[in-house]
LOMARKE-714769 format. One record per residue (C-alpha): residue number from 1; x, z, y. Coordinates in steps of 0.2 Angstrom, whole numbers, plus 5000, padded with zeros to 4 digits. Each point is the difference from the previous one (the first is absolute). Layout:
N
{NUM, {X, Z, Y}} ...
END
This chain:
348
{1, {5220, 5123, 5156}} {2, {5007, 4990, 5018}} {3, {4999, 5017, 5007}} {4, {5011, 5010, 4986}} {5, {5018, 4990, 5002}} {6, {4997, 4999, 5018}} {7, {4999, 5018, 4998}} {8, {5015, 5000, 4986}} {9, {5011, 4989, 5015}} {10, {4997, 5008, 5013}} {11, {5007, 5016, 4989}} {12, {5013, 4993, 4994}} {13, {5006, 4993, 5016}} {14, {4996, 5018, 5009}} {15, {5009, 5006, 4984}} {16, {5015, 4989, 5002}} {17, {5004, 5006, 5020}} {18, {4998, 5015, 4998}} {19, {5014, 4999, 4986}} {20, {5010, 4992, 5016}} {21, {4995, 5009, 5014}} {22, {5005, 5016, 4987}} {23, {5017, 4993, 4996}} {24, {5005, 4995, 5019}} {25, {4994, 5018, 5003}} {26, {5012, 5007, 4986}} {27, {5016, 4989, 5003}} {28, {4998, 4988, 5013}} {29, {5001, 4981, 5002}} {30, {5018, 4999, 4997}} {31, {5001, 5009, 4984}} {32, {4998, 4983, 4990}} {33, {5013, 4989, 5008}} {34, {5012, 5011, 4987}} {35, {4998, 4989, 4985}} {36, {5005, 5016, 4990}} {37, {4981, 5008, 5005}} {38, {4991, 4983, 4995}} {39, {4997, 5008, 4983}} {40, {4993, 5019, 5009}} {41, {4992, 4988, 5013}} {42, {4991, 4991, 4984}} {43, {4996, 5015, 4990}} {44, {4993, 5007, 5015}} {45, {4987, 4988, 5001}} {46, {4998, 4998, 4982}} {47, {4997, 5016, 4999}} {48, {4986, 5000, 5012}} {49, {4993, 4985, 4999}} {50, {4999, 4996, 4982}} {51, {4990, 5013, 4994}} {52, {4988, 4996, 5018}} {53, {4998, 4982, 4994}} {54, {4998, 5006, 4981}} {55, {4985, 5013, 5006}} {56, {4993, 4985, 5008}} {57, {5002, 4986, 4987}} {58, {4993, 5014, 4987}} {59, {4985, 5003, 5014}} {60, {4997, 4982, 5001}} {61, {5000, 4997, 4981}} {62, {4988, 5012, 4998}} {63, {4989, 4997, 5011}} {64, {5002, 4981, 4994}} {65, {4996, 5007, 4981}} {66, {4987, 5008, 5007}} {67, {4990, 4985, 5009}} {68, {5004, 4990, 4984}} {69, {4991, 5012, 4990}} {70, {4985, 5003, 5012}} {71, {5000, 4978, 5002}} {72, {5001, 5003, 4978}} {73, {4986, 5011, 5003}} {74, {4989, 4990, 5009}} {75, {5002, 4984, 4993}} {76, {4997, 5012, 4982}} {77, {4982, 5002, 5010}} {78, {4999, 4981, 5005}} {79, {5003, 4995, 4983}} {80, {4990, 5014, 4994}} {81, {4983, 4995, 5011}} {82, {5005, 4982, 4997}} {83, {4997, 5005, 4983}} {84, {4984, 5009, 5003}} {85, {4998, 4986, 5011}} {86, {5000, 4987, 4986}} {87, {4989, 5014, 4987}} {88, {4987, 4999, 5013}} {89, {5000, 4979, 5003}} {90, {5000, 5000, 4983}} {91, {4985, 5012, 4996}} {92, {4992, 4990, 5015}} {93, {5003, 4983, 4990}} {94, {4993, 5007, 4986}} {95, {4983, 5006, 5010}} {96, {5000, 4983, 5006}} {97, {5001, 4993, 4981}} {98, {4989, 5010, 4994}} {99, {4985, 4998, 5017}} {100, {5009, 4979, 4994}} {101, {4993, 5002, 4982}} {102, {4983, 5011, 5006}} {103, {4997, 4987, 5011}} {104, {5004, 4987, 4990}} {105, {4989, 5006, 4985}} {106, {4986, 5004, 5012}} {107, {4999, 4981, 5007}} {108, {5001, 4994, 4980}} {109, {4986, 5014, 4997}} {110, {4989, 4994, 5014}} {111, {5007, 4982, 4995}} {112, {4990, 5004, 4982}} {113, {4990, 5009, 5008}} {114, {4993, 4984, 5011}} {115, {5001, 4990, 4983}} {116, {4987, 5010, 4991}} {117, {4990, 5002, 5014}} {118, {5002, 4979, 5002}} {119, {4999, 4998, 4981}} {120, {4984, 5013, 5000}} {121, {4990, 4990, 5013}} {122, {5004, 4983, 4994}} {123, {4991, 5007, 4983}} {124, {4985, 5006, 5010}} {125, {4999, 4984, 5008}} {126, {5001, 4992, 4983}} {127, {4987, 5011, 4991}} {128, {4988, 4996, 5015}} {129, {5000, 4985, 4999}} {130, {5001, 5001, 4980}} {131, {4985, 5009, 4998}} {132, {4991, 4992, 5013}} {133, {5001, 4985, 4992}} {134, {4996, 5008, 4983}} {135, {4982, 5003, 5011}} {136, {5000, 4984, 5004}} {137, {5002, 4992, 4982}} {138, {4984, 5012, 4994}} {139, {4992, 4994, 5012}} {140, {5004, 4982, 4995}} {141, {4997, 5001, 4984}} {142, {4985, 5012, 5003}} {143, {4992, 4981, 5010}} {144, {5007, 4990, 4989}} {145, {4984, 4989, 4995}} {146, {4999, 4984, 4988}} {147, {4982, 4990, 4998}} {148, {5004, 4988, 4988}} {149, {4987, 4990, 5004}} {150, {5004, 4995, 5018}} {151, {5016, 4988, 4992}} {152, {4994, 4998, 4980}} {153, {4994, 4985, 5004}} {154, {5016, 4993, 5010}} {155, {5013, 5008, 4985}} {156, {4989, 4991, 4984}} {157, {5000, 4986, 5008}} {158, {5022, 5003, 5001}} {159, {5002, 5005, 4984}} {160, {4989, 4989, 4992}} {161, {4988, 5009, 4993}} {162, {4980, 5003, 5000}} {163, {4999, 5019, 5003}} {164, {5008, 5018, 4999}} {165, {4997, 5015, 5003}} {166, {5005, 5017, 5010}} {167, {4991, 5014, 4987}} {168, {4986, 5011, 5005}} {169, {4998, 5001, 5016}} {170, {4988, 5013, 5001}} {171, {5000, 5016, 5013}} {172, {5015, 4986, 5007}} {173, {5009, 5007, 5013}} {174, {5018, 4999, 5009}} {175, {5016, 5008, 4995}} {176, {5008, 5000, 4980}} {177, {4983, 4994, 4993}} {178, {5003, 4986, 5009}} {179, {5016, 4998, 4997}} {180, {4995, 5001, 4980}} {181, {4987, 4985, 5004}} {182, {5014, 4989, 5006}} {183, {5012, 5001, 4986}} {184, {4984, 4997, 4989}} {185, {4993, 4985, 5008}} {186, {5022, 4995, 4997}} {187, {5000, 5004, 4983}} {188, {4984, 4990, 4995}} {189, {5003, 4986, 5011}} {190, {5016, 4998, 4991}} {191, {4992, 5000, 4985}} {192, {4990, 4986, 5004}} {193, {5012, 4991, 5004}} {194, {5004, 4983, 4990}} {195, {5020, 4999, 5000}} {196, {5001, 5016, 5002}} {197, {5019, 5003, 5008}} {198, {5007, 5017, 5009}} {199, {4985, 5014, 5008}} {200, {5011, 4997, 5015}} {201, {4993, 4983, 5002}} {202, {4983, 5007, 5000}} {203, {5005, 5014, 5012}} {204, {5008, 4989, 5010}} {205, {4983, 4990, 5002}} {206, {4990, 5016, 5003}} {207, {5015, 5006, 5012}} {208, {4996, 4984, 5012}} {209, {4982, 5005, 4999}} {210, {5001, 5021, 5000}} {211, {5014, 5003, 5010}} {212, {4990, 5004, 5017}} {213, {4992, 5015, 4987}} {214, {5017, 5006, 4995}} {215, {5013, 4994, 5009}} {216, {5001, 5013, 5014}} {217, {5003, 5013, 4984}} {218, {5015, 4994, 4991}} {219, {5009, 4995, 5018}} {220, {4996, 5020, 5004}} {221, {5008, 5005, 4984}} {222, {5015, 4987, 5002}} {223, {5001, 5010, 5019}} {224, {5001, 5016, 4991}} {225, {5014, 4997, 4987}} {226, {5009, 4990, 5012}} {227, {4999, 5015, 5009}} {228, {5006, 5014, 4990}} {229, {5014, 4984, 4994}} {230, {5008, 4999, 5016}} {231, {4998, 5019, 5009}} {232, {5010, 5009, 4983}} {233, {5015, 4993, 4992}} {234, {4998, 5015, 4984}} {235, {4992, 4993, 4987}} {236, {4993, 5017, 4994}} {237, {4992, 5002, 5020}} {238, {4993, 4982, 4999}} {239, {4990, 5006, 4982}} {240, {4994, 5015, 5006}} {241, {4990, 4991, 5012}} {242, {4999, 4983, 4990}} {243, {4992, 5012, 4985}} {244, {4988, 5007, 5014}} {245, {4993, 4982, 5004}} {246, {4999, 4994, 4982}} {247, {4990, 5017, 4995}} {248, {4987, 4993, 5011}} {249, {4998, 4981, 4993}} {250, {4987, 4999, 4984}} {251, {5002, 4990, 4987}} {252, {4990, 4987, 5009}} {253, {5013, 5000, 5016}} {254, {5011, 4999, 4988}} {255, {4995, 4984, 4987}} {256, {4996, 4991, 5018}} {257, {5017, 5005, 5007}} {258, {5009, 4992, 4983}} {259, {4991, 4986, 5002}} {260, {5001, 4997, 5020}} {261, {5020, 5003, 5001}} {262, {5000, 4981, 4986}} {263, {4991, 4992, 5014}} {264, {5009, 4988, 5005}} {265, {4988, 5000, 5018}} {266, {5006, 5018, 5004}} {267, {5019, 5000, 5005}} {268, {5020, 4994, 4993}} {269, {4999, 5016, 4985}} {270, {5003, 5013, 5015}} {271, {4984, 5011, 4994}} {272, {5004, 4997, 4982}} {273, {5017, 5007, 5003}} {274, {4996, 5014, 5008}} {275, {4985, 5002, 4983}} {276, {5013, 5000, 4991}} {277, {5014, 5012, 5010}} {278, {4986, 5013, 4999}} {279, {4993, 4998, 4985}} {280, {4985, 4999, 5004}} {281, {4990, 4993, 4985}} {282, {5006, 5016, 4989}} {283, {4982, 5007, 4996}} {284, {4991, 4982, 5000}} {285, {4989, 5001, 4983}} {286, {5008, 4986, 4990}} {287, {5002, 4996, 4979}} {288, {5012, 4991, 4996}} {289, {4998, 4990, 4982}} {290, {5014, 4988, 4992}} {291, {4990, 4986, 4988}} {292, {5003, 4992, 4984}} {293, {5010, 4987, 5011}} {294, {5013, 5012, 5007}} {295, {4992, 4998, 5017}} {296, {4995, 5014, 5010}} {297, {4983, 5003, 5010}} {298, {4995, 5014, 5014}} {299, {4982, 5005, 5003}} {300, {4995, 5010, 5016}} {301, {4987, 5012, 4995}} {302, {4986, 5006, 5012}} {303, {4995, 4985, 5006}} {304, {5006, 4989, 4984}} {305, {5014, 4987, 5008}} {306, {5010, 4991, 4988}} {307, {5018, 4994, 5003}} {308, {5017, 4992, 4991}} {309, {5016, 5004, 4998}} {310, {5006, 4989, 5017}} {311, {4989, 5010, 5012}} {312, {5006, 5016, 4993}} {313, {5019, 4996, 5002}} {314, {4999, 4999, 5016}} {315, {4998, 5015, 5003}} {316, {5017, 5005, 4990}} {317, {5019, 4998, 5008}} {318, {5012, 4999, 4983}} {319, {5019, 4998, 5004}} {320, {5004, 4981, 4997}} {321, {5016, 5005, 4992}} {322, {4997, 5013, 4987}} {323, {4981, 4996, 5000}} {324, {4996, 5016, 5000}} {325, {4984, 5010, 5010}} {326, {5004, 5004, 5020}} {327, {4985, 5003, 5007}} {328, {4981, 4997, 4996}} {329, {4983, 5004, 5010}} {330, {4992, 5009, 4985}} {331, {5013, 5014, 5000}} {332, {5000, 5009, 4984}} {333, {4983, 4993, 4995}} {334, {4999, 5002, 4982}} {335, {4994, 4981, 4995}} {336, {5013, 4992, 5013}} {337, {5013, 5008, 4992}} {338, {4995, 4997, 4982}} {339, {4999, 4983, 5006}} {340, {5019, 5001, 5008}} {341, {5005, 5007, 4984}} {342, {4994, 4983, 4990}} {343, {5009, 4989, 5014}} {344, {5016, 5012, 4998}} {345, {5000, 5002, 5016}} {346, {5000, 5020, 4997}} {347, {5010, 5009, 4983}} {348, {4988, 5003, 4987}} 
END
């Protein structure tokens, strides 16, 4: 642009010099001394230089327009390139966002997978411990032994009775048979007490003398129940495993468990709460009877054991305000449900 302007200026100067030279060559320097000739001089220079300068101006304007057009085209190209760059940036941003989303989803999936794996490992660890404890439970009950002759004299003296039997000792061997003999001994001894109170009072005497035989069995049973409750918050899962445990318990074991958890020497009621929570006594073979005086009595069969409502009520939880049943260690046991209906703890 600067070169063109310089060239036009030089051309204009040359044109002016040529016009002056031509004027002097034809008319001489003295022609303009006469004022009357000035108009002719002006017409001469105007006629020569005006078209020349107009042409040069037109060329300059045309060139300027061309340059502006090129600049505009370049601006349009720059804008187009800028637009494409923005579109590419938007696409790149979309790709980045998609990659970020995929990464986030992958991390979330990885986190879920890790959590699921951790939960699976926790369940596997629990089940290993749980089933090992079940094996130990079975071993303890299979090794359970009871020879009432070793403590017979001491228990008889404390209960102030002369004699009690533990049933037949024929083919006596460790296991549930000995649990049956122990329960029979408790029942027979309780019948001979002059002023019988609760059967639990009689059991407490046996507990002090025979706990060495069944103490480890009940401690293991308590730890199994506690393990289930502490390992899972979901009640359905808790019931799944507690039902597996409950299926291993014989009627004799359930009877002894009922007495054991009411014993004042055992604990502060934690064991009994677990028995209620897991409805562990649901399949206990128990019969409910209502006497003429409307006093309820209960009889556990195989072996026989008589209980009062004082013992049974301790395994039934009711709402203090409504008086309705909340939870029972006997679950849906039909005999205990009849008793609860009699007490108006459940609707008829």
